[in-house]
N, C-alpha and C positions, 0 to 999 in steps of 0.2 A: 215219326209220321203216325198220326192217330186217325181212326175212322169214327165219325159221329153220325148216328142215325136217330132222327127225332120224329116221332108221331107219323110214321110211315103207314099209309094205307094204299092198297092196290086192288083193283078189280078188273078182270078181263071183260066182263059184261055186267049189266046191272044186277044179274042174278048170281054172279060168281065172284063174290068178295073173297080174295085170297089172303091178304095181309090186313091185320087189324091193329092200328095204332102201335106199331112196332118201334121201340126205342132201345138203343144200346150204344155202348162206346167201346172201342178197342184202343187202349193206350199204346204209346210207343214201347218198344221192347216187349211185345206181348204176342203170344199165340192164342187166339180165341178159337175154341172148338165150337162148331155149330152142329147141333144134333136135333133129331125129331123124327117122328114116323114118316113113312112115305106119304106124299100128298100134303104135308104140313106147310108147304110154302117156302122151303129152304132155297131151292133153285130160283124161284121167282124173286125172293128177297135179294139174292146175289145179283141177279140180272138188273134189278132196279138200282142197286148200289152202284153198279158199274155203267149205268146209263145204256144198257142193252135193251131195257124196257123203259119207256118214258115215265118219268116221275109224275105222279098224278097229284099227290099232296104230301105234306111233310117236308123234311129237309135231310139231305145227305151231304156230308162234307168229308173230303179226304185231306187231312191237314186243315188248312184254312181255306181251301178251295172247294167250291160247290162241285158236285160230281159230274156235272155236264161240261165243265171247263176243260180246256186243253191241258192245263197244268195237272189237274186231277187224273186225266187219262194217261198222261206221260209218267205219272208217279205210281201207277198201278199196273198189275198184270193179272190176267184171268186164265186159270187152267180149268177147262170144262170137264164134265163127267164123261163125255164121249171121246172117241179117238179119231174123229173126223179131221184128218190132216191131209194136206195136198199130196196125193200119192205120186204125182208126176215129178216131185222134187226129191232130191236126196236129203238125208238128215242134215248135212252141212248146208245145203241150199236153203232149207227151211230155217235154220238158225241164222243164216245170213239175212234172209228176208225179215225175220223177227227183229234182229238188231237194227236193220234199216228203218223199220217202223218207229223205233225209238231214237233214231239218229246216232247210233253207236256203231263203231267198227267191230267186226267179229275178231276175237282173239283166237287164232287157230291153235295155239299151244294149249289154251284153256279148254277148247273144244276137244282136242285129243285126250286131255287128262280126264275130262268129264265122261267121255264115252268109255274110257278104260275103267273108270271108277264104277260105272253102272253096268259092267260086264258086256259092253258093246264095242270093244276095241276093234278098230278097223272097219266098222260098219257105217261110218259117217258119210261115205260116198256111195252107199247103196240106196236105191230108191225106197221111199217110205212104203210103197206098195208091197215090198218084200219084207217089211217088218211085221213081227207078231203083234198081237194086241198089247202085250206087256211092254214090248220095245217102244211102241208108239207112246205109251204112257210115260216111259222113262224119258223119251225125247221132250215131252212137255215139261217134265221136271227139270231137265238139263237147261232148257230155255229160261226157265224162271231163275235158276241158280246162277246162270251166266249173266242175266240182265240185272238181277238184284234191285228190283224196284222197291220203293219205300212201303208199298202195300202189295202183298201177294195174296190172291184169293184162289183157293183150291177147292173145287167142287167135286168130290168123290173121284178125283184123278188117280188115287192110289189103288183103286180096284183093279186087280189083274196083275199087279207087279209082284215079283217074287220076294221071299223073306229077306234075302241079302240086300236087295234094293230098298226094301222098307227100312232096314236097319241103317243103311247109308243115308236115306232121306231124313230119318229122325235126327241124325247128327247135323246134316246140312241145314235143316230148317231152324234148329236151335242156334246155329252159327249166324244165320240170317238175322234173327231178332237180336242177337247179341251186338250187332252192328248198329242198332237203333232203328230197326224196321219193324213192321207189324204184319201179322199173318192171320187171315180168316180161313180156317180149315174145316170144311164140311166133310164128315165121315161117319160111317156106321161102325167103324173099328174102335170100339170104346176102350179096349186095352191100350191101343196105340195113343189115343187121346189122353189117357191117364199118364202116359209116359212123357208126352211132349207139351200138352196144352197147359197154359197158365190159368186161363179162365174158360168157362163153359157157358154157352147160351143155348137154351132149350126152347124150340119152337113147336107148338102144338096148335093145329087148326088155325094157323096164321097169326097166333098170338105168342109173344115172348113171355114165357112163364117163369124162366130162371135166367139170371146172369150172376155168376159168382165164381170165386177162385176154385179151381179144381181140388186143391188140397182141403178146403173147407167142406166141399160136397162129399168127398171121400170120407172125411172124418165123421160127417153127419149121417151118411147113407150107406157106407161100405164100398160101393163101386158105382160107376156111372150107369151100368146096366141096372142095378138095384134102384137107383134114382129114376131111371126111365120107366121102369115097371110101376113104380109108385105114382108118378105123374100121370101116366096113361090111364091107370085105374081110376084116379081121382077125376080126370077129365071125362071118362066114360060113364061115371056114376050119374044116374038121372038126378 
């Protein structure tokens, strides 16, 4: 499953143009890291890709399907940056609800295994209101790894999870793409992206200024952090 974004522009009002002619592609079997300063348009881009904001012009395809289609929506899953989950549900009920949206039965054995893996053993029948911030983020990750969509989009969901969970996530997300899936991973954790991402896309002021293999960028610039500093300095130079 690949994601194709072509000539995407988006404005909230006539005076607030957020995205400027953005184009990039995520091939199958690829983790694409999406980085950029705060306010660069990353979350807006993600929401347009997933049809959470209406496409104004340009084109977005998930596989061969336009992003507004049912097939595209059923092929993708979005993990947001916040932890606003239905607190009146238990973890198990939330996962059952999510599986129902995709027309799949919940595998209780897999649920138990995932909760144990992410250091939440026995907590699947507790209300989400009793979960910590990190536990809510882990629940979002568990949902994605149980549903295993062809495209997984992660928008800063990793903020707040512990080191052990991050290590487990890195293995799980690599396993996901090894099965022929694609991941768009938005994060400020550059060290983590260097470990897991195959390619990197850099967004500044709503424009895509870099898309390249992570290995090539590290060879040319040293680290993703060094590249970020270089690009920001260039963009801020009058």
